[in-house]
N, C-alpha and C positions, 0 to 999 in steps of 0.2 A: 241641124243636128239637135239632140236633146239639150246640149249645153250652149247652144247658140245665144248670142246676145239678145236680150229681150228689148222690145220697143219700150221706151220709158212710158210710165203710166200717167200721162196727162189726160184728164177727162175734160174736154173743152166743150162748153155749151154755147150755141149760137145766140142764146137769149140773154147773155150777160149784159147788164145795163152799162151805159157809159159811166154812170155815177159809181157803180161798183168798181169798174176798171180804174177810174180816177182814184178812188179810195185806196185800192191795192197798190197802185203806183206810188201814192203818197206814203203809204206804210213802208214800202221798200226804201224810199228816200230817208224816212225817219230811222229805219233799221240801220242803214249804212252809216248814218251820222251819229247814232247813239253810242254811248260808251258802256253798254251793258252786256256786251258779248254777242249781240244780235248780228252785227256785221260779220263776225267770224263764222257764225253758222250759215248766214246767207252766202258768203263767199264759197263755202264748201258745197252748198247746194248748187250754185252756179257752175262750179268746176265739175261736179259729178254729173249734173244734168245737161251740161253744155247749153244752158238756156240763154247765154249771151251771144251764141253763134247763130247768125241769121241763116236761114235756108238749110238747117240741119235735119228737118223733118221730125223734130222733137225726139230724136234718138239719143241714147246715152250709152257710152261704152260700159258703164257699170250701172245698169238699171236698178238692181237690188240695192246697191249703195245709195243711189239717187233717192229712191223711195224711203230708205231708212233715214236719210238726212232730212227729207221733207217732214217725216214724222217728228224728228227732233225739233224742227222749226215750229211745228204746230204745238207740240207739247210745251216747249219752253217760252214761246211768245204767243199767248192766246189771242192777241190782237189780229193775227193772221187767219183766224177761224173762218171768216167770210171769203177768204181767198184760197184757202186750202181745205180740201175735203179729207176727212179721216174716217175710215170705217175699220175698226180694229187696227191692223198695221198696214192696210192698203191706203196709199196716199196719192192724191193727184192735185196739181195746181190748176185751178179753173181760170185764173186770170194771170197772164204772163207778160209782165213789162208792157202793159197797155195794148198787147196784141193777142189774138186768139190763135191756137194751133189745133189742127184737126188730125187725129190719128185714130187707129183702131183701139177700142177700149179693152185691150188685152190686160188681164189681171195677173200681176206677179204672184199674188197668193195662190191663184188657181194654177199657174204654171209650176210653182214650187211644189204644191201638193200633188200635181200630176207626176213630177219627178219622183216624189216620195213613193207613189204607188208602184213604181218600178223597182223599188229597193227591196232587197231580201229581208232587211230588218223589219219592214212594214208587215211582213207575213207572220212575224213572231207573236205568239200570245203573251200577254203580260205575265211576268214572273216576278214575285216580290223578292226584295232583299238581294238584288243582284250586286255583284262587286262592281264598283265604279271603274276599276282597272279593266275588267272584262268588257264593260259597256264601251269604254273608250276605245279598246282594241277593235271591237266589232264595228264601231262607227268608222274608224280609220280604214278598216278593210272593206267597207261598203262604199262603192263609188258615189252614190247619192249623198249618204250621210257625211262622208268625208268632205265633199264639196261644200255642203252647207256649214259644217263645222269649221272649215278653213276660212269661209267668209266671215264668220263670227269671230274667230280667233285673230284674224287679221286686224279687225277693229279694236279688239281688247288686248292686243299683244303687250306683254310685260316688258318688252324690249324698247318700247317708246313711252313717252309721257302719256299717262292714262287720261282719257277724256271720258268721264263717268257717263255723261248723257249719251254720247255716241255708243259706248259699250253697252249700256242698258238697252238702247234701241236695237242693237244687233242681237242681244240675247233674247229679247222679246220676239224678234222675227224668227230666230232659230227654233224656239220651243213652240210657238203658236202655229207653225206651218207643218210640223212633223206629225205623223200619226199619233193618236192619243196613247196607244200602248207603248210606243217608243219613248214618248215624253214622260210617261209614268216611270219606266225603267231607269231613265237617266236622272229624273228628279229624285226618286226615292232609292237610288243606289247607295251603297254604304261601304265602309272599310273596317277591317279590324285595326285596332289602335297601333299595332306594330308595323303595319304595311305602308311604308313611306311612299312607294310607287303608286299605290292605290290612292293615297291621300292627294298626291300631285295630280292624278287623273281626275279626282273629284273636284279639285280646285278649278281645273280647266273646264269641266262640264258645267260648273255652277258659277262661273263668272268671277271667281276670286283671283286676285284682289280687286280688279278694276271696277266691276259692276256692283260690288256688295260691301266694300270696305271703305270706311272713312276714318280719318285720324284728326282729332279723337273721335271715337264712336259716339253717335248721338244716343240719347236716352230713348227707350222704346215709346215713351209718351210723346216725345218730340217727333218721332217717326210718324205716329198716327196723326198728330196735328199738321205736320207738313203734307202728309198724304191728303188730308181733307181739304187742303188749299189748292190741290192740283186736280184738274177735272178728270184726266185719264186715270190717275191713281185712285181718286175718290170713287169712281165708277167700279173699279176692280175690287176695292175694299168692300163696297156695299154688296157686291155679288158674293164675294168670299164670306162675308159675315152671314148673309142670308142662307147660303148653301151649307156652311160648315158649323156656324156658331149661333144659330138662331136662338138657342136657349140662353145665351149670354146677353142679358138685357142691360140697357143703360142704367136701369134702376139699381143694379148691383154695383155699378162703378163707384157710388158714394156710400156703399154699405160695407164696412170693413169685415163684418162677420160673413157676409155673402161672398166676398172676395176670397177670404181665407178658406171657406168651404169648397169653392171651385178649385182653388190652387192645390189644396191638400188632397183632393180627390183625383188628382191627375186628369182633370177635366177632359172628357172625350169630345171629339168632333163627330159629325154625322158619318164621315168616311164613305159617303156615297160617291158614285162616279161623278156626279155634278160637283160635289165638294172637291174631289181630287182635281177636276178640270179647273175649278176656280183657284185652287192653290197653285197649280202650274201656271195659270194666267198671271200670277203675281210676279213672275220672272220679268226683270227689266223695269221694275218700279221700285220706289223707295221702301216698299213693304218687304223686300228681300234684303235690305241693308242690315248688316250686323248692328245690333243695338245692345245697350247695357242698362242695368238698373242700379249701377253703383253711383255713389255720391248724390243720391236724391234725398230730399226730406223724408223722414219716416212716414209721414202721412200719404206720400205718393208711391211708396215702395210696393205695396200689394197690388195696386192697379197696374203698375209697370210690369210686375211679374206676370200678371194676367195677360197683358198684351204680348210679352215676350213668348209666353207659352203658345198663344194663338198664332203668332207669326212664324215661329221657328221650330216648335216641337212637331216631330213627325210620328210620335208614338201611336197616334190614333189611326195612322194610315197602314200600320204594320200588323 
């Protein structure tokens, strides 16, 4: 059936060298013995993917959850790059505990997008300024959207202790596999100030609080610096800047007059479809984290305001 359990997406190549296998096995041992959170992530990967179970045919009861956690492992611990393949949010382990496994290369992203093609929501043309409450209701009433929303909310539930990295991986998967028109309507939905039900729906659709809220909130300058140190985030920021803010050059960053001119002019982005896609692609990265410009030295305030506008203002999309 359409919602049958998928075969977990391990892409296993027969040409993997013994040296690579040994290296990956060594990395696993280091991970398990490290005190940096790696063991916790690896244990979740093993549980979700059943990779400790011999003779399981590399199947997982929760294939989407398995791939989501493999993505978290690759994002958080770059030393696994040669053992884990990542293309967008499709993940596969190429070397598995020193043994290879051979399965069909079914792609969860392809399967998820196939499901979305059967959704009534996917037939809707993009309409600007939709109510977040209406979007939430339409998603819940649509079998495909509700299934994907439920998977994401299960990871980001406010009823359990928030794991920001896992929640961010879930919201990435949710938005990047849905039709572009649906992603636009959910991302750019809004609420009138007095509508509390709408604001709650908006928080659910936009990963708040787990995926976007830190206490205390980081400065927007720190968000950019942290993003530049993370390969996945850096790639997304580079694309976002080139598609939306190409006219904002680094020369301006050190020029107070230039910064003030950009900010006071309610600096527009390109607002092209490519720009909107790049903005949506920022879901599930630190670029979507709520940030502040309070308590910064005066010399840094204008640049911080510039980054806050670039990351969080949606005026140019409306």
